[in-house]
NUZA-625296 format. One record per residue: residue number from 0; residue in one letter; x, y, z of N, C-alpha, C in turn. Coordinates in steps of 0.1 Angstrom, whole numbers, plus 5000, padded with zeros to 4 digits. Layout:
<pt><num>NUM</num><residuo>a</residuo><n_xx>X</n_xx><n_yy>Y</n_yy><n_zz>Z</n_zz><ca_xx>X</ca_xx><ca_yy>Y</ca_yy><ca_zz>Z</ca_zz><c_xx>X</c_xx><c_yy>Y</c_yy><c_zz>Z</c_zz></pt>
...
//
This chain:
<pt><num>0</num><residuo>x</residuo><n_xx>5009</n_xx><n_yy>4961</n_yy><n_zz>4976</n_zz><ca_xx>5007</ca_xx><ca_yy>4957</ca_yy><ca_zz>4990</ca_zz><c_xx>5006</c_xx><c_yy>4970</c_yy><c_zz>4999</c_zz></pt>
<pt><num>1</num><residuo>x</residuo><n_xx>4997</n_xx><n_yy>4970</n_yy><n_zz>5008</n_zz><ca_xx>4995</ca_xx><ca_yy>4981</ca_yy><ca_zz>5017</ca_zz><c_xx>4996</c_xx><c_yy>4976</c_yy><c_zz>5031</c_zz></pt>
<pt><num>2</num><residuo>x</residuo><n_xx>4996</n_xx><n_yy>4986</n_yy><n_zz>5040</n_zz><ca_xx>4997</ca_xx><ca_yy>4982</ca_yy><ca_zz>5055</ca_zz><c_xx>4985</c_xx><c_yy>4986</c_yy><c_zz>5062</c_zz></pt>
<pt><num>3</num><residuo>x</residuo><n_xx>4974</n_xx><n_yy>4988</n_yy><n_zz>5056</n_zz><ca_xx>4961</ca_xx><ca_yy>4993</ca_yy><ca_zz>5062</ca_zz><c_xx>4957</c_xx><c_yy>4984</c_yy><c_zz>5074</c_zz></pt>
<pt><num>4</num><residuo>x</residuo><n_xx>4956</n_xx><n_yy>4971</n_yy><n_zz>5071</n_zz><ca_xx>4952</ca_xx><ca_yy>4962</ca_yy><ca_zz>5081</ca_zz><c_xx>4962</c_xx><c_yy>4961</c_yy><c_zz>5093</c_zz></pt>
<pt><num>5</num><residuo>x</residuo><n_xx>4974</n_xx><n_yy>4960</n_yy><n_zz>5090</n_zz><ca_xx>4985</ca_xx><ca_yy>4960</ca_yy><ca_zz>5100</ca_zz><c_xx>4984</c_xx><c_yy>4972</c_yy><c_zz>5109</c_zz></pt>
<pt><num>6</num><residuo>x</residuo><n_xx>4983</n_xx><n_yy>4984</n_yy><n_zz>5103</n_zz><ca_xx>4983</ca_xx><ca_yy>4996</ca_yy><ca_zz>5111</ca_zz><c_xx>4970</c_xx><c_yy>4998</c_yy><c_zz>5119</c_zz></pt>
<pt><num>7</num><residuo>x</residuo><n_xx>4959</n_xx><n_yy>4994</n_yy><n_zz>5113</n_zz><ca_xx>4946</ca_xx><ca_yy>4995</ca_yy><ca_zz>5119</ca_zz><c_xx>4946</c_xx><c_yy>4986</c_yy><c_zz>5132</c_zz></pt>
<pt><num>8</num><residuo>x</residuo><n_xx>4950</n_xx><n_yy>4973</n_yy><n_zz>5130</n_zz><ca_xx>4950</ca_xx><ca_yy>4964</ca_yy><ca_zz>5141</ca_zz><c_xx>4960</c_xx><c_yy>4969</c_yy><c_zz>5152</c_zz></pt>
<pt><num>9</num><residuo>x</residuo><n_xx>4971</n_xx><n_yy>4974</n_yy><n_zz>5148</n_zz><ca_xx>4981</ca_xx><ca_yy>4979</ca_yy><ca_zz>5158</ca_zz><c_xx>4975</c_xx><c_yy>4991</c_yy><c_zz>5167</c_zz></pt>
<pt><num>10</num><residuo>x</residuo><n_xx>4966</n_xx><n_yy>4998</n_yy><n_zz>5161</n_zz><ca_xx>4959</ca_xx><ca_yy>5009</ca_yy><ca_zz>5168</ca_zz><c_xx>4947</c_xx><c_yy>5005</c_yy><c_zz>5175</c_zz></pt>
<pt><num>11</num><residuo>x</residuo><n_xx>4943</n_xx><n_yy>4992</n_yy><n_zz>5174</n_zz><ca_xx>4932</ca_xx><ca_yy>4987</ca_yy><ca_zz>5181</ca_zz><c_xx>4919</c_xx><c_yy>4991</c_yy><c_zz>5175</c_zz></pt>
<pt><num>12</num><residuo>x</residuo><n_xx>4919</n_xx><n_yy>4994</n_yy><n_zz>5162</n_zz><ca_xx>4907</ca_xx><ca_yy>4998</ca_yy><ca_zz>5155</ca_zz><c_xx>4900</c_xx><c_yy>4987</c_yy><c_zz>5148</c_zz></pt>
<pt><num>13</num><residuo>x</residuo><n_xx>4887</n_xx><n_yy>4987</n_yy><n_zz>5147</n_zz><ca_xx>4879</ca_xx><ca_yy>4978</ca_yy><ca_zz>5139</ca_zz><c_xx>4878</c_xx><c_yy>4984</c_yy><c_zz>5125</c_zz></pt>
<pt><num>14</num><residuo>x</residuo><n_xx>4874</n_xx><n_yy>4976</n_yy><n_zz>5115</n_zz><ca_xx>4872</ca_xx><ca_yy>4982</ca_yy><ca_zz>5102</ca_zz><c_xx>4861</c_xx><c_yy>4993</c_yy><c_zz>5102</c_zz></pt>
<pt><num>15</num><residuo>x</residuo><n_xx>4851</n_xx><n_yy>4991</n_yy><n_zz>5110</n_zz><ca_xx>4840</ca_xx><ca_yy>5001</ca_yy><ca_zz>5112</ca_zz><c_xx>4846</c_xx><c_yy>5014</c_yy><c_zz>5117</c_zz></pt>
<pt><num>16</num><residuo>x</residuo><n_xx>4855</n_xx><n_yy>5013</n_yy><n_zz>5126</n_zz><ca_xx>4861</ca_xx><ca_yy>5025</ca_yy><ca_zz>5132</ca_zz><c_xx>4869</c_xx><c_yy>5033</c_yy><c_zz>5121</c_zz></pt>
<pt><num>17</num><residuo>x</residuo><n_xx>4877</n_xx><n_yy>5025</n_yy><n_zz>5114</n_zz><ca_xx>4885</ca_xx><ca_yy>5032</ca_yy><ca_zz>5103</ca_zz><c_xx>4876</c_xx><c_yy>5038</c_yy><c_zz>5093</c_zz></pt>
<pt><num>18</num><residuo>x</residuo><n_xx>4866</n_xx><n_yy>5030</n_yy><n_zz>5089</n_zz><ca_xx>4857</ca_xx><ca_yy>5036</ca_yy><ca_zz>5079</ca_zz><c_xx>4850</c_xx><c_yy>5049</c_yy><c_zz>5084</c_zz></pt>
<pt><num>19</num><residuo>x</residuo><n_xx>4846</n_xx><n_yy>5049</n_yy><n_zz>5096</n_zz><ca_xx>4840</ca_xx><ca_yy>5061</ca_yy><ca_zz>5101</ca_zz><c_xx>4850</c_xx><c_yy>5073</c_yy><c_zz>5102</c_zz></pt>
<pt><num>20</num><residuo>x</residuo><n_xx>4861</n_xx><n_yy>5070</n_yy><n_zz>5108</n_zz><ca_xx>4871</ca_xx><ca_yy>5081</ca_yy><ca_zz>5109</ca_zz><c_xx>4876</c_xx><c_yy>5086</c_yy><c_zz>5096</c_zz></pt>
<pt><num>21</num><residuo>x</residuo><n_xx>4877</n_xx><n_yy>5078</n_yy><n_zz>5086</n_zz><ca_xx>4882</ca_xx><ca_yy>5082</ca_yy><ca_zz>5073</ca_zz><c_xx>4872</c_xx><c_yy>5086</c_yy><c_zz>5063</c_zz></pt>
<pt><num>22</num><residuo>x</residuo><n_xx>4859</n_xx><n_yy>5085</n_yy><n_zz>5067</n_zz><ca_xx>4848</ca_xx><ca_yy>5087</ca_yy><ca_zz>5057</ca_zz><c_xx>4849</c_xx><c_yy>5079</c_yy><c_zz>5045</c_zz></pt>
<pt><num>23</num><residuo>x</residuo><n_xx>4854</n_xx><n_yy>5067</n_yy><n_zz>5046</n_zz><ca_xx>4855</ca_xx><ca_yy>5058</ca_yy><ca_zz>5035</ca_zz><c_xx>4846</c_xx><c_yy>5046</c_yy><c_zz>5038</c_zz></pt>
<pt><num>24</num><residuo>x</residuo><n_xx>4839</n_xx><n_yy>5041</n_yy><n_zz>5029</n_zz><ca_xx>4829</ca_xx><ca_yy>5030</ca_yy><ca_zz>5032</ca_zz><c_xx>4836</c_xx><c_yy>5018</c_yy><c_zz>5038</c_zz></pt>
<pt><num>25</num><residuo>x</residuo><n_xx>4829</n_xx><n_yy>5011</n_yy><n_zz>5046</n_zz><ca_xx>4834</ca_xx><ca_yy>4998</ca_yy><ca_zz>5052</ca_zz><c_xx>4838</c_xx><c_yy>4989</c_yy><c_zz>5041</c_zz></pt>
<pt><num>26</num><residuo>x</residuo><n_xx>4830</n_xx><n_yy>4987</n_yy><n_zz>5031</n_zz><ca_xx>4833</ca_xx><ca_yy>4978</ca_yy><ca_zz>5020</ca_zz><c_xx>4846</c_xx><c_yy>4982</c_yy><c_zz>5013</c_zz></pt>
<pt><num>27</num><residuo>x</residuo><n_xx>4848</n_xx><n_yy>4995</n_yy><n_zz>5011</n_zz><ca_xx>4860</ca_xx><ca_yy>4999</ca_yy><ca_zz>5004</ca_zz><c_xx>4872</c_xx><c_yy>4996</c_yy><c_zz>5012</c_zz></pt>
<pt><num>28</num><residuo>x</residuo><n_xx>4871</n_xx><n_yy>4999</n_yy><n_zz>5025</n_zz><ca_xx>4882</ca_xx><ca_yy>4996</ca_yy><ca_zz>5034</ca_zz><c_xx>4885</c_xx><c_yy>4981</c_yy><c_zz>5034</c_zz></pt>
<pt><num>29</num><residuo>x</residuo><n_xx>4875</n_xx><n_yy>4973</n_yy><n_zz>5034</n_zz><ca_xx>4877</ca_xx><ca_yy>4958</ca_yy><ca_zz>5033</ca_zz><c_xx>4884</c_xx><c_yy>4954</c_yy><c_zz>5021</c_zz></pt>
<pt><num>30</num><residuo>x</residuo><n_xx>4880</n_xx><n_yy>4960</n_yy><n_zz>5009</n_zz><ca_xx>4886</ca_xx><ca_yy>4957</ca_yy><ca_zz>4996</ca_zz><c_xx>4901</c_xx><c_yy>4962</c_yy><c_zz>4996</c_zz></pt>
<pt><num>31</num><residuo>x</residuo><n_xx>4904</n_xx><n_yy>4973</n_yy><n_zz>5002</n_zz><ca_xx>4918</ca_xx><ca_yy>4978</ca_yy><ca_zz>5002</ca_zz><c_xx>4926</c_xx><c_yy>4968</c_yy><c_zz>5011</c_zz></pt>
<pt><num>32</num><residuo>x</residuo><n_xx>4921</n_xx><n_yy>4964</n_yy><n_zz>5022</n_zz><ca_xx>4928</ca_xx><ca_yy>4955</ca_yy><ca_zz>5031</ca_zz><c_xx>4931</c_xx><c_yy>4942</c_yy><c_zz>5024</c_zz></pt>
<pt><num>33</num><residuo>x</residuo><n_xx>4922</n_xx><n_yy>4937</n_yy><n_zz>5016</n_zz><ca_xx>4923</ca_xx><ca_yy>4925</ca_yy><ca_zz>5009</ca_zz><c_xx>4931</c_xx><c_yy>4926</c_yy><c_zz>4996</c_zz></pt>
<pt><num>34</num><residuo>x</residuo><n_xx>4937</n_xx><n_yy>4938</n_yy><n_zz>4994</n_zz><ca_xx>4945</ca_xx><ca_yy>4941</ca_yy><ca_zz>4982</ca_zz><c_xx>4936</c_xx><c_yy>4938</c_yy><c_zz>4969</c_zz></pt>
<pt><num>35</num><residuo>x</residuo><n_xx>4923</n_xx><n_yy>4941</n_yy><n_zz>4970</n_zz><ca_xx>4915</ca_xx><ca_yy>4940</ca_yy><ca_zz>4958</ca_zz><c_xx>4914</c_xx><c_yy>4953</c_yy><c_zz>4951</c_zz></pt>
<pt><num>36</num><residuo>x</residuo><n_xx>4919</n_xx><n_yy>4964</n_yy><n_zz>4957</n_zz><ca_xx>4920</ca_xx><ca_yy>4977</ca_yy><ca_zz>4951</ca_zz><c_xx>4935</c_xx><c_yy>4979</c_yy><c_zz>4950</c_zz></pt>
<pt><num>37</num><residuo>x</residuo><n_xx>4940</n_xx><n_yy>4980</n_yy><n_zz>4937</n_zz><ca_xx>4954</ca_xx><ca_yy>4981</ca_yy><ca_zz>4935</ca_zz><c_xx>4960</c_xx><c_yy>4994</c_yy><c_zz>4940</c_zz></pt>
<pt><num>38</num><residuo>x</residuo><n_xx>4953</n_xx><n_yy>5005</n_yy><n_zz>4938</n_zz><ca_xx>4958</ca_xx><ca_yy>5018</ca_yy><ca_zz>4942</ca_zz><c_xx>4946</c_xx><c_yy>5027</c_yy><c_zz>4944</c_zz></pt>
<pt><num>39</num><residuo>x</residuo><n_xx>4943</n_xx><n_yy>5030</n_yy><n_zz>4957</n_zz><ca_xx>4932</ca_xx><ca_yy>5040</ca_yy><ca_zz>4959</ca_zz><c_xx>4936</c_xx><c_yy>5053</c_yy><c_zz>4954</c_zz></pt>
<pt><num>40</num><residuo>x</residuo><n_xx>4926</n_xx><n_yy>5062</n_yy><n_zz>4952</n_zz><ca_xx>4929</ca_xx><ca_yy>5076</ca_yy><ca_zz>4948</ca_zz><c_xx>4937</c_xx><c_yy>5083</c_yy><c_zz>4959</c_zz></pt>
<pt><num>41</num><residuo>x</residuo><n_xx>4944</n_xx><n_yy>5093</n_yy><n_zz>4955</n_zz><ca_xx>4952</ca_xx><ca_yy>5100</ca_yy><ca_zz>4965</ca_zz><c_xx>4943</c_xx><c_yy>5106</c_yy><c_zz>4976</c_zz></pt>
<pt><num>42</num><residuo>x</residuo><n_xx>4932</n_xx><n_yy>5112</n_yy><n_zz>4973</n_zz><ca_xx>4923</ca_xx><ca_yy>5117</ca_yy><ca_zz>4984</ca_zz><c_xx>4919</c_xx><c_yy>5106</c_yy><c_zz>4994</c_zz></pt>
<pt><num>43</num><residuo>x</residuo><n_xx>4915</n_xx><n_yy>5094</n_yy><n_zz>4989</n_zz><ca_xx>4911</ca_xx><ca_yy>5083</ca_yy><ca_zz>4997</ca_zz><c_xx>4923</c_xx><c_yy>5078</c_yy><c_zz>5006</c_zz></pt>
<pt><num>44</num><residuo>x</residuo><n_xx>4935</n_xx><n_yy>5077</n_yy><n_zz>4999</n_zz><ca_xx>4947</ca_xx><ca_yy>5073</ca_yy><ca_zz>5006</ca_zz><c_xx>4950</c_xx><c_yy>5083</c_yy><c_zz>5017</c_zz></pt>
<pt><num>45</num><residuo>x</residuo><n_xx>4949</n_xx><n_yy>5096</n_yy><n_zz>5015</n_zz><ca_xx>4951</ca_xx><ca_yy>5106</ca_yy><ca_zz>5025</ca_zz><c_xx>4942</c_xx><c_yy>5104</c_yy><c_zz>5037</c_zz></pt>
<pt><num>46</num><residuo>x</residuo><n_xx>4929</n_xx><n_yy>5102</n_yy><n_zz>5034</n_zz><ca_xx>4919</ca_xx><ca_yy>5101</ca_yy><ca_zz>5044</ca_zz><c_xx>4922</c_xx><c_yy>5089</c_yy><c_zz>5053</c_zz></pt>
<pt><num>47</num><residuo>x</residuo><n_xx>4926</n_xx><n_yy>5078</n_yy><n_zz>5047</n_zz><ca_xx>4929</ca_xx><ca_yy>5066</ca_yy><ca_zz>5055</ca_zz><c_xx>4941</c_xx><c_yy>5068</c_yy><c_zz>5063</c_zz></pt>
<pt><num>48</num><residuo>x</residuo><n_xx>4952</n_xx><n_yy>5073</n_yy><n_zz>5057</n_zz><ca_xx>4964</ca_xx><ca_yy>5076</ca_yy><ca_zz>5064</ca_zz><c_xx>4962</c_xx><c_yy>5085</c_yy><c_zz>5076</c_zz></pt>
<pt><num>49</num><residuo>x</residuo><n_xx>4954</n_xx><n_yy>5096</n_yy><n_zz>5074</n_zz><ca_xx>4952</ca_xx><ca_yy>5105</ca_yy><ca_zz>5085</ca_zz><c_xx>4944</c_xx><c_yy>5098</c_yy><c_zz>5096</c_zz></pt>
<pt><num>50</num><residuo>x</residuo><n_xx>4934</n_xx><n_yy>5090</n_yy><n_zz>5092</n_zz><ca_xx>4926</ca_xx><ca_yy>5083</ca_yy><ca_zz>5103</ca_zz><c_xx>4935</c_xx><c_yy>5073</c_yy><c_zz>5111</c_zz></pt>
<pt><num>51</num><residuo>x</residuo><n_xx>4946</n_xx><n_yy>5069</n_yy><n_zz>5104</n_zz><ca_xx>4955</ca_xx><ca_yy>5059</ca_yy><ca_zz>5111</ca_zz><c_xx>4967</c_xx><c_yy>5067</c_yy><c_zz>5118</c_zz></pt>
<pt><num>52</num><residuo>x</residuo><n_xx>4967</n_xx><n_yy>5080</n_yy><n_zz>5116</n_zz><ca_xx>4978</ca_xx><ca_yy>5087</ca_yy><ca_zz>5122</ca_zz><c_xx>4992</c_xx><c_yy>5084</c_yy><c_zz>5116</c_zz></pt>
<pt><num>53</num><residuo>x</residuo><n_xx>4991</n_xx><n_yy>5082</n_yy><n_zz>5103</n_zz><ca_xx>5003</ca_xx><ca_yy>5079</ca_yy><ca_zz>5095</ca_zz><c_xx>5004</c_xx><c_yy>5087</c_yy><c_zz>5082</c_zz></pt>
<pt><num>54</num><residuo>x</residuo><n_xx>5015</n_xx><n_yy>5086</n_yy><n_zz>5075</n_zz><ca_xx>5016</ca_xx><ca_yy>5092</ca_yy><ca_zz>5062</ca_zz><c_xx>5011</c_xx><c_yy>5083</c_yy><c_zz>5052</c_zz></pt>
<pt><num>55</num><residuo>x</residuo><n_xx>5008</n_xx><n_yy>5088</n_yy><n_zz>5040</n_zz><ca_xx>5004</ca_xx><ca_yy>5080</ca_yy><ca_zz>5029</ca_zz><c_xx>5015</c_xx><c_yy>5070</c_yy><c_zz>5025</c_zz></pt>
<pt><num>56</num><residuo>x</residuo><n_xx>5027</n_xx><n_yy>5074</n_yy><n_zz>5025</n_zz><ca_xx>5038</ca_xx><ca_yy>5065</ca_yy><ca_zz>5022</ca_zz><c_xx>5040</c_xx><c_yy>5054</c_yy><c_zz>5032</c_zz></pt>
<pt><num>57</num><residuo>x</residuo><n_xx>5036</n_xx><n_yy>5056</n_yy><n_zz>5045</n_zz><ca_xx>5037</ca_xx><ca_yy>5046</ca_yy><ca_zz>5055</ca_zz><c_xx>5026</c_xx><c_yy>5035</c_yy><c_zz>5053</c_zz></pt>
<pt><num>58</num><residuo>x</residuo><n_xx>5014</n_xx><n_yy>5040</n_yy><n_zz>5049</n_zz><ca_xx>5003</ca_xx><ca_yy>5031</ca_yy><ca_zz>5047</ca_zz><c_xx>5003</c_xx><c_yy>5024</c_yy><c_zz>5034</c_zz></pt>
<pt><num>59</num><residuo>x</residuo><n_xx>5007</n_xx><n_yy>5032</n_yy><n_zz>5023</n_zz><ca_xx>5007</ca_xx><ca_yy>5027</ca_yy><ca_zz>5010</ca_zz><c_xx>5022</c_xx><c_yy>5028</c_yy><c_zz>5004</c_zz></pt>
<pt><num>60</num><residuo>x</residuo><n_xx>5031</n_xx><n_yy>5020</n_yy><n_zz>5009</n_zz><ca_xx>5045</ca_xx><ca_yy>5021</ca_yy><ca_zz>5004</ca_zz><c_xx>5046</c_xx><c_yy>5020</c_yy><c_zz>4989</c_zz></pt>
<pt><num>61</num><residuo>x</residuo><n_xx>5055</n_xx><n_yy>5028</n_yy><n_zz>4983</n_zz><ca_xx>5057</ca_xx><ca_yy>5027</ca_yy><ca_zz>4969</ca_zz><c_xx>5062</c_xx><c_yy>5013</c_yy><c_zz>4966</c_zz></pt>
<pt><num>62</num><residuo>x</residuo><n_xx>5059</n_xx><n_yy>5007</n_yy><n_zz>4954</n_zz><ca_xx>5064</ca_xx><ca_yy>4994</ca_yy><ca_zz>4951</ca_zz><c_xx>5079</c_xx><c_yy>4995</c_yy><c_zz>4949</c_zz></pt>
<pt><num>63</num><residuo>x</residuo><n_xx>5086</n_xx><n_yy>4984</n_yy><n_zz>4952</n_zz><ca_xx>5100</ca_xx><ca_yy>4983</ca_yy><ca_zz>4951</ca_zz><c_xx>5103</c_xx><c_yy>4977</c_yy><c_zz>4937</c_zz></pt>
<pt><num>64</num><residuo>x</residuo><n_xx>5110</n_xx><n_yy>4984</n_yy><n_zz>4929</n_zz><ca_xx>5113</ca_xx><ca_yy>4979</ca_yy><ca_zz>4916</ca_zz><c_xx>5125</c_xx><c_yy>4970</c_yy><c_zz>4916</c_zz></pt>
<pt><num>65</num><residuo>x</residuo><n_xx>5124</n_xx><n_yy>4959</n_yy><n_zz>4908</n_zz><ca_xx>5135</ca_xx><ca_yy>4950</ca_yy><ca_zz>4907</ca_zz><c_xx>5146</c_xx><c_yy>4956</c_yy><c_zz>4900</c_zz></pt>
<pt><num>66</num><residuo>x</residuo><n_xx>5159</n_xx><n_yy>4954</n_yy><n_zz>4904</n_zz><ca_xx>5170</ca_xx><ca_yy>4960</ca_yy><ca_zz>4897</ca_zz><c_xx>5171</c_xx><c_yy>4954</c_yy><c_zz>4883</c_zz></pt>
<pt><num>67</num><residuo>x</residuo><n_xx>5176</n_xx><n_yy>4962</n_yy><n_zz>4874</n_zz><ca_xx>5179</ca_xx><ca_yy>4958</ca_yy><ca_zz>4861</ca_zz><c_xx>5190</c_xx><c_yy>4948</c_yy><c_zz>4861</c_zz></pt>
<pt><num>68</num><residuo>x</residuo><n_xx>5188</n_xx><n_yy>4937</n_yy><n_zz>4853</n_zz><ca_xx>5199</ca_xx><ca_yy>4927</ca_yy><ca_zz>4852</ca_zz><c_xx>5212</c_xx><c_yy>4934</c_yy><c_zz>4846</c_zz></pt>
<pt><num>69</num><residuo>x</residuo><n_xx>5223</n_xx><n_yy>4929</n_yy><n_zz>4851</n_zz><ca_xx>5236</ca_xx><ca_yy>4935</ca_yy><ca_zz>4845</ca_zz><c_xx>5237</c_xx><c_yy>4930</c_yy><c_zz>4831</c_zz></pt>
<pt><num>70</num><residuo>x</residuo><n_xx>5242</n_xx><n_yy>4939</n_yy><n_zz>4823</n_zz><ca_xx>5244</ca_xx><ca_yy>4934</ca_yy><ca_zz>4809</ca_zz><c_xx>5254</c_xx><c_yy>4923</c_yy><c_zz>4808</c_zz></pt>
<pt><num>71</num><residuo>x</residuo><n_xx>5251</n_xx><n_yy>4914</n_yy><n_zz>4799</n_zz><ca_xx>5260</ca_xx><ca_yy>4902</ca_yy><ca_zz>4797</ca_zz><c_xx>5274</c_xx><c_yy>4907</c_yy><c_zz>4792</c_zz></pt>
<pt><num>72</num><residuo>x</residuo><n_xx>5284</n_xx><n_yy>4900</n_yy><n_zz>4797</n_zz><ca_xx>5297</ca_xx><ca_yy>4903</ca_yy><ca_zz>4792</ca_zz><c_xx>5298</c_xx><c_yy>4898</c_yy><c_zz>4778</c_zz></pt>
<pt><num>73</num><residuo>x</residuo><n_xx>5305</n_xx><n_yy>4906</n_yy><n_zz>4769</n_zz><ca_xx>5306</ca_xx><ca_yy>4901</ca_yy><ca_zz>4755</ca_zz><c_xx>5316</c_xx><c_yy>4889</c_yy><c_zz>4755</c_zz></pt>
<pt><num>74</num><residuo>x</residuo><n_xx>5312</n_xx><n_yy>4879</n_yy><n_zz>4748</n_zz><ca_xx>5320</ca_xx><ca_yy>4867</ca_yy><ca_zz>4748</ca_zz><c_xx>5332</c_xx><c_yy>4870</c_yy><c_zz>4738</c_zz></pt>
<pt><num>75</num><residuo>x</residuo><n_xx>5343</n_xx><n_yy>4864</n_yy><n_zz>4742</n_zz><ca_xx>5355</ca_xx><ca_yy>4866</ca_yy><ca_zz>4733</ca_zz><c_xx>5354</c_xx><c_yy>4855</c_yy><c_zz>4722</c_zz></pt>
<pt><num>76</num><residuo>x</residuo><n_xx>5357</n_xx><n_yy>4860</n_yy><n_zz>4710</n_zz><ca_xx>5357</ca_xx><ca_yy>4851</ca_yy><ca_zz>4698</ca_zz><c_xx>5369</c_xx><c_yy>4842</c_yy><c_zz>4699</c_zz></pt>
<pt><num>77</num><residuo>x</residuo><n_xx>5367</n_xx><n_yy>4829</n_yy><n_zz>4697</n_zz><ca_xx>5378</ca_xx><ca_yy>4819</ca_yy><ca_zz>4697</ca_zz><c_xx>5381</c_xx><c_yy>4816</c_yy><c_zz>4682</c_zz></pt>
<pt><num>78</num><residuo>x</residuo><n_xx>5394</n_xx><n_yy>4818</n_yy><n_zz>4678</n_zz><ca_xx>5398</ca_xx><ca_yy>4815</ca_yy><ca_zz>4665</ca_zz><c_xx>5406</c_xx><c_yy>4803</c_yy><c_zz>4663</c_zz></pt>
//
């Protein structure tokens, strides 16, 4: 999940504006916003982040990993 659309709208930009400012095609910006692009290349991510006045991590937060389940307690044998 990314924050491209959220940040773009907060800055009052249209997709066309972001595409122009970042030198990324309108269609690619649209696909990123729709989460149809899982992870854009780092150069593209940097261009978009710079055009939004944000960092790459702000625009494309790293995924949060689910914590490992705690190991099960060994059951005591009943004799």
